[in-house]
C-alpha positions as CSV (number, residue, x, y, z in Angstrom):
1,X,-2.7,-9.0,-11.7
2,X,-0.1,-6.8,-13.6
3,X,2.8,-6.1,-12.5
4,X,4.5,-2.3,-12.1
5,X,8.3,-1.3,-12.4
6,X,8.9,0.8,-9.2
7,X,10.8,3.5,-11.2
8,X,14.5,3.8,-10.6
9,X,15.0,1.5,-8.1
10,X,13.9,-1.4,-10.9
11,X,12.0,-3.5,-9.0
12,X,8.7,-5.2,-10.9
13,X,6.1,-6.6,-8.3
14,X,2.9,-7.5,-8.2
15,X,0.4,-4.3,-8.2
16,X,-0.2,-5.0,-4.8
17,X,1.6,-3.9,-1.6
18,X,1.1,-4.4,2.0
19,X,0.9,-2.2,4.0
20,X,1.9,-2.8,7.9
21,X,0.5,-0.3,9.5
22,X,-2.4,-2.4,11.4
23,X,-0.6,-5.5,11.8
24,X,0.4,-3.2,14.8
25,X,-3.2,-4.2,16.2
26,X,-3.0,-7.8,16.1
27,X,-1.2,-10.5,18.1
28,X,2.2,-11.5,17.2
29,X,0.6,-15.1,15.6
30,X,-2.2,-13.3,14.4
31,X,0.2,-10.6,12.1
32,X,2.9,-13.5,11.1
33,X,0.0,-15.8,9.8
34,X,-1.6,-12.7,7.7
35,X,2.0,-11.5,6.3
36,X,2.9,-15.3,5.7
37,X,-0.3,-16.2,4.0
38,X,0.3,-12.5,1.9
39,X,3.7,-13.7,0.6
40,X,1.9,-17.3,-0.6
41,X,-0.5,-15.5,-2.0
42,X,1.9,-13.6,-4.5
43,X,2.2,-10.2,-2.2
44,X,6.1,-9.4,-2.4
45,X,6.5,-5.5,-1.4
46,X,5.7,-5.0,2.5
47,X,6.1,-1.5,4.0
48,X,6.3,-0.3,7.3
49,X,8.1,2.0,9.6
50,X,9.4,2.6,12.8
51,X,6.7,4.8,14.1
52,X,4.7,1.9,13.4
53,X,5.4,0.1,16.8
54,X,5.9,-3.7,16.7
55,X,5.2,-3.9,13.0
56,X,8.8,-4.4,11.7
57,X,9.6,-6.8,14.2
58,X,6.3,-8.7,13.4
59,X,7.6,-8.7,9.3
60,X,11.2,-9.7,10.8
61,X,9.2,-12.5,12.7
62,X,7.8,-13.7,9.1
63,X,10.2,-13.6,6.7
64,X,13.0,-14.3,9.1
65,X,15.3,-17.0,6.4
66,X,13.5,-15.4,3.6
67,X,14.9,-11.6,3.3
68,X,15.8,-12.4,-0.7
69,X,12.5,-13.5,-1.5
70,X,10.5,-10.0,-0.9
71,X,11.3,-5.9,-0.9
72,X,11.1,-3.9,2.2
73,X,10.5,-0.2,2.7
74,X,10.7,1.4,6.1
75,X,11.3,4.8,7.8
76,X,12.0,6.9,9.9
77,X,10.6,10.5,11.2
78,X,14.3,11.4,12.7
79,X,14.9,15.3,12.5
80,X,18.6,14.9,13.5
81,X,21.5,12.5,12.7
82,X,21.7,10.7,15.7
83,X,18.1,9.8,15.9
84,X,18.4,9.0,12.1
85,X,21.3,6.2,12.5
86,X,19.1,4.7,15.8
87,X,16.3,4.3,14.0
88,X,17.6,2.9,11.2
89,X,20.0,0.7,13.3
90,X,16.5,0.0,15.4
91,X,14.9,-1.3,12.6
92,X,17.5,-3.2,10.9
93,X,17.4,-5.5,14.1
94,X,13.9,-5.5,14.6
95,X,13.5,-6.7,10.8
96,X,16.7,-9.6,11.6
97,X,17.8,-7.9,8.4
98,X,21.1,-6.6,7.2
99,X,19.7,-3.8,5.0
100,X,16.2,-2.2,3.6
101,X,15.2,-1.8,0.1
102,X,13.8,1.5,0.3
103,X,14.1,2.9,3.5
104,X,11.9,6.6,3.5
105,X,12.1,9.8,5.4
106,X,8.8,9.9,6.8
107,X,6.5,12.9,6.4
108,X,9.3,15.0,7.3
109,X,8.4,18.5,7.3
110,X,10.9,19.7,4.4
111,X,12.5,17.7,2.0
112,X,15.8,17.0,3.0
113,X,18.9,17.9,0.4
114,X,22.7,17.6,0.7
115,X,23.9,20.4,2.5
116,X,21.0,21.9,4.0
117,X,22.1,22.3,7.7
118,X,21.0,18.7,9.1
119,X,23.0,16.3,7.8
120,X,20.3,14.0,7.2
121,X,20.7,13.3,3.5
122,X,24.2,12.7,3.9
123,X,23.7,10.3,6.5
124,X,21.1,8.7,4.0
125,X,24.0,8.3,2.0
126,X,26.4,6.8,4.2
127,X,23.8,4.3,5.2
128,X,23.2,3.8,1.5
129,X,27.7,3.3,0.9
130,X,27.4,1.2,3.7
131,X,25.2,-1.1,2.3
132,X,22.7,-1.0,4.9
133,X,19.7,0.9,2.9
134,X,19.7,0.1,-1.0
135,X,17.4,3.4,-2.7
136,X,16.7,6.5,-0.6
137,X,12.9,7.9,-0.7
138,X,10.4,9.9,1.2
139,X,6.6,9.9,1.7
140,X,5.0,13.0,2.2
141,X,1.2,14.4,2.8
142,X,2.7,17.8,1.4
143,X,2.1,18.1,-2.3
144,X,5.2,21.4,-2.5
145,X,7.6,18.8,-0.7
146,X,6.1,15.7,-2.9
147,X,7.0,17.8,-6.1
148,X,11.0,19.5,-5.1
149,X,11.6,15.8,-4.0
150,X,10.6,14.2,-7.4
151,X,12.2,17.0,-9.3
152,X,15.3,16.9,-7.5
153,X,16.9,13.3,-8.7
154,X,17.6,12.4,-4.9
155,X,15.0,10.4,-4.3
156,X,13.7,6.7,-6.0
157,X,10.5,6.6,-4.8
158,X,7.8,8.8,-3.1
159,X,5.2,7.6,-0.9
160,X,1.9,9.7,-1.1
161,X,-1.6,9.4,-0.7
162,X,-3.8,8.5,-4.1
163,X,-7.2,6.9,-4.4
164,X,-10.2,7.8,-7.0
165,X,-11.3,10.5,-4.5
166,X,-8.0,12.3,-5.5
167,X,-7.6,15.4,-7.4
168,X,-5.8,17.0,-10.1
169,X,-3.0,17.7,-7.8
170,X,-2.6,13.9,-6.9
171,X,-2.6,13.0,-10.7
172,X,0.1,15.6,-11.8
173,X,2.2,14.4,-9.3
174,X,2.2,11.1,-10.6
175,X,2.6,11.9,-14.1
176,X,5.4,13.8,-12.7
177,X,7.1,10.4,-11.5
178,X,6.7,8.8,-14.5
179,X,8.5,12.0,-16.3
180,X,12.0,11.5,-13.8
181,X,11.3,8.1,-13.3
182,X,10.6,8.4,-9.7
183,X,8.4,5.3,-8.1
184,X,5.1,6.5,-6.5
185,X,4.3,4.0,-3.8
186,X,0.1,5.1,-3.0
187,X,-0.7,5.2,0.4
188,X,-4.6,5.5,1.6
189,X,-5.8,3.9,-1.7
190,X,-8.9,3.0,0.4
191,X,-8.7,6.4,1.3
192,X,-8.1,6.1,5.7
193,X,-11.4,2.8,5.0
194,X,-13.6,5.6,3.6
195,X,-13.3,3.9,0.4
196,X,-15.3,0.8,1.3
197,X,-15.5,-0.9,-2.1
198,X,-12.1,-2.6,-2.4
199,X,-12.7,-3.7,-5.9
200,X,-13.8,-0.1,-6.8
201,X,-10.3,1.1,-5.5
202,X,-8.2,-1.5,-7.3
203,X,-9.7,-1.1,-10.5
204,X,-8.9,3.0,-10.7
205,X,-5.2,2.1,-9.4
206,X,-5.1,-0.4,-12.1
207,X,-5.2,2.3,-15.1
208,X,-1.8,3.9,-13.6
209,X,0.6,1.7,-14.6
210,X,3.6,3.6,-13.1
211,X,1.7,3.5,-9.4
212,X,2.1,0.6,-6.5
213,X,-0.7,0.6,-3.9
214,X,-0.3,-0.7,-0.6
215,X,-3.1,-2.0,1.0
216,X,-3.3,-1.6,4.6
217,X,-4.5,-5.1,5.5
218,X,-5.0,-6.2,9.6
219,X,-8.1,-9.5,9.0
220,X,-8.0,-12.3,6.8
221,X,-11.3,-11.7,5.1
222,X,-9.2,-7.9,3.9
223,X,-6.4,-10.3,2.5
224,X,-8.9,-12.7,0.8
225,X,-10.1,-9.8,-1.3
226,X,-7.0,-8.6,-2.4
227,X,-5.3,-12.3,-2.7
228,X,-8.1,-12.0,-5.2
229,X,-7.3,-9.6,-7.0
230,X,-3.6,-10.7,-7.8
231,X,-5.3,-13.7,-9.4
232,X,-8.4,-12.0,-10.9
233,X,-7.4,-8.2,-11.4
234,X,-10.5,-5.8,-11.1
235,X,-11.1,-4.0,-14.4
236,X,-13.5,-1.0,-14.3
237,X,-16.7,-1.6,-15.9
238,X,-20.2,0.3,-15.5
239,X,-20.3,-1.0,-12.1
240,X,-17.4,0.1,-10.5
241,X,-17.9,3.6,-12.4
242,X,-20.9,4.0,-10.6
243,X,-19.5,3.5,-7.8
244,X,-16.8,5.7,-7.7
245,X,-19.1,8.8,-9.0
246,X,-21.3,8.0,-6.1
247,X,-17.8,8.1,-3.9
248,X,-16.4,10.9,-5.5
249,X,-19.4,13.0,-4.8
250,X,-20.5,12.4,-1.1
251,X,-16.8,12.7,-0.5
252,X,-16.3,15.9,-2.2
253,X,-14.7,19.0,-0.5
254,X,-13.3,19.1,3.4
255,X,-13.1,15.8,5.1
256,X,-10.3,14.3,7.4
257,X,-7.8,11.4,5.3
258,X,-7.3,10.1,8.7
259,X,-3.1,10.7,8.5
260,X,-2.9,10.8,12.0
261,X,-0.3,14.1,11.9
262,X,-2.5,16.3,13.9
263,X,-2.4,14.0,16.9
264,X,-1.7,14.1,20.0
265,X,-4.4,16.4,21.0
266,X,-3.9,17.9,24.4
267,X,-7.9,17.2,25.7
268,X,-7.3,13.5,24.4
269,X,-10.0,13.7,21.2
270,X,-9.3,11.1,18.5
271,X,-9.1,13.5,16.2
272,X,-8.6,11.4,12.9
273,X,-11.4,8.9,13.7
274,X,-13.9,11.5,15.5
275,X,-13.2,14.1,12.8
276,X,-14.8,11.3,10.0
277,X,-17.2,10.0,12.1
278,X,-20.8,11.8,10.3
279,X,-19.5,9.5,6.7
280,X,-18.4,7.0,9.0
281,X,-21.7,6.3,10.2
282,X,-23.0,6.8,6.6
283,X,-19.9,4.6,5.3
284,X,-19.6,1.3,7.6
285,X,-22.2,-0.3,9.9
286,X,-23.3,2.7,12.2
287,X,-24.1,0.3,14.9
288,X,-20.1,0.1,15.1
289,X,-20.1,3.3,16.5
290,X,-23.3,4.5,18.0
291,X,-22.1,2.7,21.7
292,X,-21.6,4.4,24.9
293,X,-17.6,4.3,24.1
294,X,-17.9,6.2,20.9
295,X,-20.4,8.7,22.0
296,X,-18.2,9.3,24.8
297,X,-14.8,10.0,22.8
298,X,-16.7,12.1,20.5
299,X,-18.2,13.8,23.4
300,X,-14.0,14.9,24.5
301,X,-14.9,17.6,21.3
302,X,-16.3,19.6,24.1
303,X,-13.1,19.7,26.0
304,X,-11.4,21.5,22.9
305,X,-9.4,24.2,24.6
306,X,-8.5,25.9,20.7
307,X,-4.8,25.4,21.4
308,X,-4.3,25.6,17.7
309,X,-2.0,22.5,17.2
310,X,-4.5,20.5,14.9
311,X,-4.8,23.6,12.4
312,X,-0.8,23.9,12.2
313,X,-0.4,20.2,12.0
314,X,-2.5,19.5,8.9
315,X,-1.3,19.2,5.7
316,X,-4.7,19.5,4.0
317,X,-5.2,22.9,5.5
318,X,-8.2,21.5,7.2
319,X,-10.4,23.6,9.7
320,X,-10.0,20.7,12.4
321,X,-11.8,22.7,15.1
322,X,-15.1,23.4,13.3
323,X,-14.6,20.2,11.4
324,X,-15.2,18.0,14.8
325,X,-17.8,20.2,16.5
326,X,-19.8,19.7,13.4
327,X,-19.3,15.8,13.5
328,X,-19.9,15.9,17.3
329,X,-23.4,17.4,16.1
330,X,-24.7,15.1,13.4
331,X,-23.2,12.1,15.4
332,X,-25.5,13.3,18.6
333,X,-28.4,14.0,16.2
334,X,-28.0,10.2,15.2
335,X,-27.2,8.6,18.6
336,X,-30.4,10.2,20.0
337,X,-32.3,9.3,16.8
338,X,-33.1,12.5,15.5
339,X,-31.7,12.1,12.3
340,X,-31.2,8.6,9.9
341,X,-28.2,7.4,8.6
342,X,-30.3,5.4,5.9
């Protein structure tokens, strides 16, 4: 696997980052085993967040006593100085560390900057002067915020969705980061699970020498795939080009990226999953979803109260209520055997 220099942070890392959101779904022992195996296999960059329940705690247990051997990125969704400081101190305690290498504003609705009235950026600078963070960074799902952050000179890295089903907007951001020496951390490199061929995803991102992908991993078999790519990096060839073109055609247009910012739903609809169900039925083993449990979850769409909250929260401006209804119709047709997923 080639390495990537993460912008002005100066970190030079294997082009494989560990996204630690999924480890909140497994036991402590399972998470620690995954994280240590990842390190032993070559992973050095680990991305987590205060929002990811016990993810930070599991990283702290896994890497206790070896802090200087890894790069840790975490995040805060704080909208005020008091919450920011509380999040930071909690993260430091859970991670069992005195400092966080890259501390990110977690998808804020605006770009924090000096003198904006919130005090958030000033508090970041204070934490940096105290040695509690090393680099100030930001994550986003909103292009206009991402562009402003990159051009501002205030941020060392940008974390943004990037995969082979992205368009011109994302590619412009990658180039903008290169021009401004801002590290580009690619989240959603598997498009929230819609990309099933990890070798194709990896090979595509390998073409961008300033992009560090983070892979959300919670299973041993998933880790094994990415560990194999460190020794034998996939390259774009005829087979992979075919996979990419097929997926681009299938996933073109309006689809849910599963970022989750539309949640919570007052009607208890699992929007991130239900809004992608038609695609998942055709891209993952359908039997995993054609169950009484998922039928019940999909039928919650009938309880939509048209409050509009999901519309206002979606960074991709999707017509989420209509997208959900279309997915419900498709799901019921497949569940009742009226339509085949083959």
